[in-house]
C-alpha positions as CSV (number, residue, x, y, z in Angstrom):
1,M,0.0,0.0,0.0
2,K,1.3,3.4,-0.9
3,K,1.7,6.3,1.5
4,V,-0.6,9.3,1.1
5,P,1.5,12.3,0.1
6,A,1.8,14.9,2.8
7,W,0.4,17.7,0.6
8,V,-2.9,15.7,0.3
9,I,-3.2,15.5,4.1
10,L,-2.4,19.2,4.5
11,C,-5.1,20.0,1.8
12,V,-7.7,18.0,3.7
13,I,-6.8,19.6,7.0
14,A,-7.0,23.1,5.4
15,L,-10.3,22.3,3.8
16,V,-11.8,21.0,7.0
17,A,-10.5,24.0,9.0
18,G,-11.8,26.4,6.4
19,M,-15.2,24.9,6.5
20,A,-15.3,24.9,10.3
21,L,-14.3,28.6,10.3
22,G,-17.0,29.4,7.8
23,V,-19.7,27.6,9.8
24,T,-18.6,29.3,13.0
25,N,-18.7,32.7,11.3
26,A,-22.2,32.0,10.0
27,L,-23.4,31.0,13.4
28,T,-21.9,33.9,15.3
29,A,-22.4,36.8,12.8
30,E,-25.9,37.7,14.1
31,P,-25.1,37.5,17.8
32,I,-22.1,39.7,17.2
33,R,-24.3,42.3,15.4
34,E,-26.8,42.2,18.3
35,Q,-24.1,42.7,20.9
36,A,-22.7,45.7,18.9
37,K,-26.2,47.2,18.8
38,I,-26.7,46.8,22.5
39,A,-23.3,48.3,23.2
40,A,-24.1,51.3,21.0
41,E,-27.5,51.8,22.8
42,N,-25.7,51.6,26.2
43,A,-23.2,54.2,25.0
44,R,-26.0,56.6,23.9
45,T,-27.8,56.1,27.3
46,Q,-24.6,56.8,29.2
47,V,-23.7,60.0,27.4
48,L,-27.2,61.4,27.4
49,P,-28.9,60.0,30.5
50,A,-31.9,62.4,30.3
51,A,-33.1,60.6,27.2
52,A,-35.7,57.8,27.6
53,S,-35.2,56.7,23.9
54,F,-33.3,57.6,20.8
55,E,-34.5,58.4,17.2
56,E,-31.9,58.0,14.4
57,V,-31.1,61.2,12.5
58,T,-30.2,60.6,8.8
59,V,-26.6,61.4,8.2
60,A,-25.5,62.3,4.7
61,D,-22.7,60.3,3.0
62,G,-19.4,61.9,3.7
63,A,-20.5,63.6,6.9
64,A,-18.0,64.1,9.6
65,V,-20.0,61.8,12.0
66,D,-20.6,58.1,11.8
67,N,-24.2,58.3,13.1
68,C,-26.4,60.7,15.0
69,Y,-29.5,60.2,17.3
70,R,-32.0,62.6,18.8
71,G,-32.6,61.9,22.5
72,V,-36.2,62.2,23.7
73,D,-37.7,62.0,27.2
74,A,-40.8,60.0,28.1
75,S,-43.0,62.9,27.1
76,G,-41.5,63.0,23.6
77,N,-39.5,66.2,24.2
78,V,-36.1,66.5,22.6
79,V,-33.5,66.6,25.4
80,G,-30.4,66.5,23.2
81,H,-28.5,64.6,20.6
82,V,-25.8,61.9,20.5
83,A,-23.3,61.6,17.7
84,Q,-20.5,59.1,17.1
85,V,-17.2,60.1,15.5
86,T,-14.2,57.9,14.7
87,V,-10.8,59.5,14.8
88,Q,-7.3,58.3,14.5
89,G,-5.5,57.9,17.9
90,F,-1.9,56.9,18.5
91,G,-2.6,53.2,18.2
92,G,-5.6,53.1,15.8
93,P,-9.2,54.3,15.5
94,I,-11.0,55.6,18.5
95,E,-14.8,55.7,18.4
96,V,-16.1,58.6,20.5
97,T,-19.7,58.9,21.4
98,V,-20.7,62.4,22.3
99,G,-23.9,63.6,24.1
100,V,-25.0,67.2,23.8
101,D,-28.0,68.4,25.8
102,A,-30.7,70.7,24.5
103,E,-28.8,73.8,25.7
104,G,-25.8,72.9,23.7
105,K,-23.6,71.7,26.6
106,L,-21.8,68.4,26.6
107,A,-23.7,65.9,28.6
108,G,-21.0,63.2,28.4
109,I,-18.7,61.2,26.2
110,Q,-17.6,57.6,25.9
111,C,-14.5,56.3,24.0
112,G,-13.8,52.9,22.7
113,G,-14.9,50.9,19.7
114,S,-14.2,47.5,18.2
115,G,-10.9,48.7,16.7
116,F,-9.7,50.5,19.9
117,S,-6.0,49.7,20.3
118,E,-4.4,52.6,22.3
119,T,-1.4,51.7,24.4
120,A,-2.4,49.9,27.6
121,G,-1.8,52.0,30.7
122,L,-1.3,55.2,28.6
123,G,-3.6,56.0,25.7
124,A,-6.2,53.5,26.8
125,K,-6.9,55.7,29.8
126,V,-9.1,57.9,27.5
127,K,-11.7,55.2,28.2
128,T,-11.7,55.8,31.9
129,A,-14.2,58.0,33.8
130,A,-11.3,60.1,35.1
131,F,-10.7,61.4,31.6
132,S,-14.3,61.3,30.1
133,D,-16.0,62.9,33.1
134,Q,-14.1,66.1,32.5
135,F,-16.3,66.9,29.5
136,A,-19.7,66.9,31.2
137,G,-21.1,70.4,31.4
138,L,-18.5,72.0,29.1
139,A,-19.4,74.3,26.2
140,T,-17.7,73.6,22.9
141,P,-15.2,73.8,21.4
142,V,-13.1,72.0,24.0
143,A,-9.3,71.9,24.2
144,L,-6.6,70.4,26.3
145,T,-5.2,72.5,29.1
146,K,-1.8,72.5,27.3
147,D,-3.6,74.3,24.4
148,G,-5.4,76.8,26.7
149,G,-8.5,74.6,27.3
150,E,-10.1,73.0,30.3
151,V,-9.5,69.3,29.6
152,D,-6.5,67.6,31.3
153,S,-4.6,65.3,28.9
154,V,-3.9,61.7,29.9
155,T,-0.3,61.8,31.0
156,A,2.1,60.6,28.2
157,A,-0.9,60.2,25.9
158,S,-1.4,63.6,24.3
159,I,-2.1,62.2,20.8
160,S,-5.0,60.1,22.1
161,S,-6.3,62.9,24.3
162,G,-6.1,65.4,21.5
163,A,-7.9,63.0,19.1
164,V,-10.7,62.6,21.6
165,C,-11.0,66.4,22.0
166,N,-11.1,66.7,18.2
167,A,-13.8,64.1,17.9
168,V,-15.9,65.9,20.6
169,N,-15.6,69.2,18.7
170,I,-16.6,67.5,15.4
171,A,-19.6,65.9,16.9
172,A,-20.7,69.0,18.8
173,E,-20.3,71.1,15.6
174,Y,-22.4,68.6,13.6
175,I,-25.1,68.6,16.3
176,A,-25.2,72.4,16.4
177,G,-25.8,72.4,12.7
178,L,-29.0,70.4,13.2
179,A,-30.7,73.2,15.1
């Protein structure tokens, strides 16, 4: 009996592994989409807590924001808007969700996203409450204290901190244009 060539065995292994990955992808695609939807809704609720629900605002192709939502209270009154902007940080893209209340003040921000890869212990600190809580109640545009503003940069992460401030300003400008 002849031996089976090694390349045939490798081809069979690759074929089985590829099929297994394809099936796994098909089975997990919808749950992953659902989890992303839930995370986005939680982010909107966090940055605009006065809203009981959110209505999507149509965003034109090529707009500076990824998406925008109108926040309404239980009575149907508009209490503000939430927009998401993706900017380039030091380590990669940073998704910044920005809430602006009806008076035009920042209600809150949240940083992160599926591609978030800022340096652990440095740039990744833009996700912490110690950094993001500084934005609540501020008028826009915002700037880092080193640039004459009121937001303290994360130590040794000025690129990430500056990117977040830039994203906040982009979102706030877009929301102001809706009025």
